[in-house]
C-alpha positions as CSV (number, residue, x, y, z in Angstrom):
1,M,94.8,-7.6,80.4
2,R,94.9,-9.5,83.2
3,A,93.1,-12.2,81.6
4,Q,95.4,-12.3,78.7
5,L,98.4,-12.3,80.9
6,L,97.1,-15.4,82.8
7,S,96.1,-17.1,79.5
8,L,99.8,-16.3,78.1
9,A,101.3,-18.0,81.7
10,T,98.7,-20.8,81.5
11,I,99.7,-21.3,77.5
12,L,103.7,-21.2,78.5
13,V,103.1,-23.6,81.3
14,L,101.3,-26.1,79.3
15,S,104.3,-25.9,76.7
16,F,106.8,-26.5,79.3
17,I,104.8,-29.4,80.7
18,A,103.9,-30.4,77.1
19,E,107.7,-30.7,76.2
20,K,108.9,-32.7,79.5
21,C,105.6,-35.5,78.7
22,R,107.0,-35.6,74.9
23,Q,110.5,-36.4,76.8
24,L,109.2,-38.8,78.5
25,V,107.0,-40.6,76.4
26,G,109.3,-40.6,73.5
27,E,109.1,-39.0,69.9
28,E,107.7,-42.1,68.5
29,S,104.5,-41.8,70.9
30,A,104.6,-38.3,71.1
31,S,102.4,-35.7,69.0
32,R,103.7,-36.4,65.4
33,S,101.6,-33.2,63.5
34,R,103.7,-30.9,65.3
35,T,106.9,-31.5,63.7
36,E,105.6,-33.0,60.5
37,R,103.7,-31.1,57.9
38,F,101.7,-31.8,54.9
39,T,103.1,-29.6,52.4
40,F,101.7,-29.0,48.6
41,I,104.7,-31.4,46.9
42,N,102.6,-34.1,49.1
43,C,99.7,-33.4,46.9
44,F,101.5,-35.3,43.7
45,D,102.4,-38.3,46.0
46,M,99.7,-39.8,43.4
47,S,98.5,-41.5,46.7
48,Y,96.2,-40.1,50.0
49,G,97.9,-36.7,49.3
50,T,96.7,-36.8,46.2
51,I,93.1,-38.0,47.2
52,G,93.6,-35.5,49.5
53,C,94.0,-32.1,47.9
54,V,91.8,-32.8,45.4
55,L,88.7,-33.7,48.1
56,K,89.8,-30.6,49.8
57,E,89.3,-27.9,46.7
58,L,86.2,-30.1,45.7
59,V,85.0,-29.7,49.5
60,K,85.5,-25.6,48.8
61,I,83.9,-25.4,45.6
62,Y,80.7,-27.4,47.1
63,L,80.6,-25.3,50.4
64,H,81.1,-21.6,48.4
65,Y,78.4,-22.8,45.9
66,I,76.3,-23.5,49.2
67,R,77.2,-20.3,50.4
68,A,76.4,-18.4,47.0
69,T,73.1,-20.3,47.5
70,H,72.2,-19.4,50.5
71,V,72.7,-15.7,49.8
72,H,71.0,-15.2,46.8
73,K,67.6,-16.8,48.6
74,V,67.7,-14.5,51.6
75,R,68.8,-11.7,49.2
76,N,65.9,-12.4,47.0
77,E,63.5,-12.8,50.4
78,A,64.8,-9.9,52.1
79,T,64.0,-7.8,49.0
80,K,60.6,-9.1,48.3
81,E,59.9,-9.0,52.0
82,A,61.1,-4.7,52.0
83,V,59.6,-3.9,48.4
84,Q,56.0,-5.4,50.2
85,E,56.2,-3.2,52.9
86,S,57.2,-0.2,51.1
87,L,54.6,-0.3,49.0
88,S,52.1,-0.8,51.9
89,R,53.5,2.5,53.1
90,G,52.4,4.4,50.0
91,L,56.6,4.4,48.4
92,S,56.3,4.4,44.7
93,L,57.1,1.3,43.0
94,E,60.2,2.5,42.0
95,D,61.4,4.0,45.0
96,A,59.9,0.9,46.6
97,V,62.4,-1.4,44.6
98,K,65.6,0.7,45.6
99,T,64.5,0.2,48.8
100,G,64.4,-3.4,48.6
101,Q,67.5,-3.8,46.7
102,Q,68.9,-1.7,49.4
103,V,68.0,-4.1,52.4
104,G,68.6,-7.3,50.6
105,N,72.4,-5.9,49.8
106,A,72.8,-5.6,53.5
107,V,70.7,-8.8,54.7
108,A,72.9,-10.4,51.7
109,K,76.1,-9.3,52.6
110,R,75.3,-10.4,56.5
111,A,74.5,-13.6,55.2
112,S,78.0,-14.2,53.3
113,L,79.8,-13.1,57.1
114,Q,77.9,-15.6,58.9
115,A,78.3,-18.5,56.6
116,K,82.2,-17.3,56.5
117,H,82.2,-17.9,60.4
118,I,81.2,-21.4,59.2
119,M,82.8,-22.6,56.3
120,G,86.1,-21.4,57.5
121,P,86.7,-23.0,60.6
122,M,85.3,-26.7,59.1
123,V,88.1,-26.5,56.2
124,S,90.7,-25.5,58.9
125,S,89.3,-28.1,61.2
126,G,89.0,-31.4,58.6
127,W,92.5,-30.1,56.9
128,D,94.3,-30.3,59.8
129,F,92.5,-33.7,60.8
130,F,93.5,-35.3,57.2
131,E,96.8,-33.5,57.8
132,T,97.7,-35.0,61.2
133,I,96.3,-39.2,60.0
134,Y,98.5,-38.5,56.8
135,V,101.8,-38.0,58.5
136,G,101.3,-41.2,61.0
137,G,99.5,-39.4,63.8
138,T,96.7,-41.6,65.8
139,L,93.0,-40.8,65.8
140,Y,93.2,-39.4,69.0
141,E,95.8,-36.4,68.1
142,A,93.6,-35.7,64.7
143,V,90.6,-35.4,67.0
144,I,91.9,-33.3,69.5
145,R,94.2,-31.1,66.9
146,S,91.3,-30.4,64.4
147,V,89.0,-29.5,67.9
148,G,91.4,-27.2,68.6
149,T,92.1,-25.5,65.1
150,L,87.9,-25.5,65.1
151,M,87.6,-23.5,68.0
152,G,90.5,-21.6,67.5
153,S,89.7,-20.5,64.4
154,Y,85.7,-19.3,65.2
155,I,86.7,-17.4,68.0
156,G,89.9,-15.9,66.7
157,G,87.5,-15.0,64.0
158,I,84.8,-13.3,65.9
159,I,87.5,-11.1,68.0
160,G,89.1,-10.1,64.9
161,E,86.3,-9.2,63.2
162,G,84.9,-6.8,66.2
163,K,88.0,-4.8,65.7
164,N,88.5,-4.7,62.1
165,R,85.8,-6.0,60.3
166,W,86.7,-8.1,57.3
167,L,90.8,-8.1,57.6
168,G,90.1,-9.1,61.2
169,F,88.1,-11.6,60.7
170,L,90.3,-13.2,58.0
171,M,93.8,-12.5,59.9
172,G,92.0,-13.4,63.3
173,S,90.6,-16.7,62.1
174,Q,94.1,-17.5,60.5
175,F,96.3,-17.1,63.3
176,G,93.2,-18.5,65.7
177,S,93.1,-21.8,63.8
178,W,97.2,-22.0,64.8
179,I,97.2,-21.5,68.4
180,G,94.2,-23.2,68.7
181,G,95.6,-26.3,66.7
182,R,98.7,-26.4,68.5
183,L,96.8,-26.2,71.8
184,G,95.3,-29.1,71.2
185,L,98.6,-30.9,70.4
186,I,100.1,-29.6,73.8
187,L,96.9,-30.9,75.8
188,Y,97.5,-34.1,73.7
189,D,101.2,-34.8,74.8
190,V,100.4,-33.4,78.5
191,G,97.1,-36.5,78.4
192,N,99.5,-38.8,76.7
193,G,102.3,-38.1,79.2
194,L,99.7,-38.6,82.2
195,Q,98.7,-41.7,81.2
196,F,102.5,-42.8,80.5
197,L,102.7,-42.4,84.2
198,L,99.7,-44.4,85.4
199,Q,100.5,-47.1,83.4
200,L,103.9,-47.1,84.7
201,T,102.8,-46.9,88.3
202,K,100.1,-49.6,88.0
203,T,103.2,-51.3,86.7
204,N,105.5,-50.8,89.5
205,K,102.9,-51.5,91.7
206,S,102.1,-55.1,90.4
207,D,105.7,-55.9,90.3
208,G,105.7,-54.9,93.9
209,E,103.1,-57.5,94.8
210,S,104.6,-60.0,92.8
211,N,107.6,-59.5,94.4
212,S,106.1,-59.4,97.9
213,L,104.5,-62.7,96.8
214,L,107.6,-64.2,96.0
215,L,109.1,-63.5,99.4
216,I,105.8,-65.1,101.3
217,S,106.4,-68.3,99.6
218,S,109.7,-68.6,99.7
């Protein structure tokens, strides 16, 4: 409980600092994807939005195909090994086949869940990267946001699954991806603000040195 409160307090403090940094650098230099979003309507702009939506669906179909192929292969191998082991223990062919099917189905279920743990965060992360670029964000913002989404989706899904299995994984990964993406944008704005302050300090220092040289020359 103490760790959760500390994490929440840290996020709130970072959010406050990020807001001040956005005000400091101005809206043009602040994170763009924080306020602007890629919507379903953008899929029909007959330009990059349409291409992005089509690619997203193609990637999802391809990943589902890979998962189905992987699960099918894992099931067959596990079933075969279980049948051979059961026959070596003296079970009848019928009982060995039943045992093999049960083992194969259990292994296939685990393999499917493991694949989802990888596929879901990858798709969410890749889409957030594209969305940030589409709405005019910088490459650095897109990378920071997508990494945050990837980590948040993965961690949230694992935590949710531990509490409420597949439903918990679904809810945890969705919530975690949102939190991770927002945290990534917060860190981007904070870093942007610090960089602005550093450049401002260097500029003031250079101006001060220039003024000193002018006074000495005169």
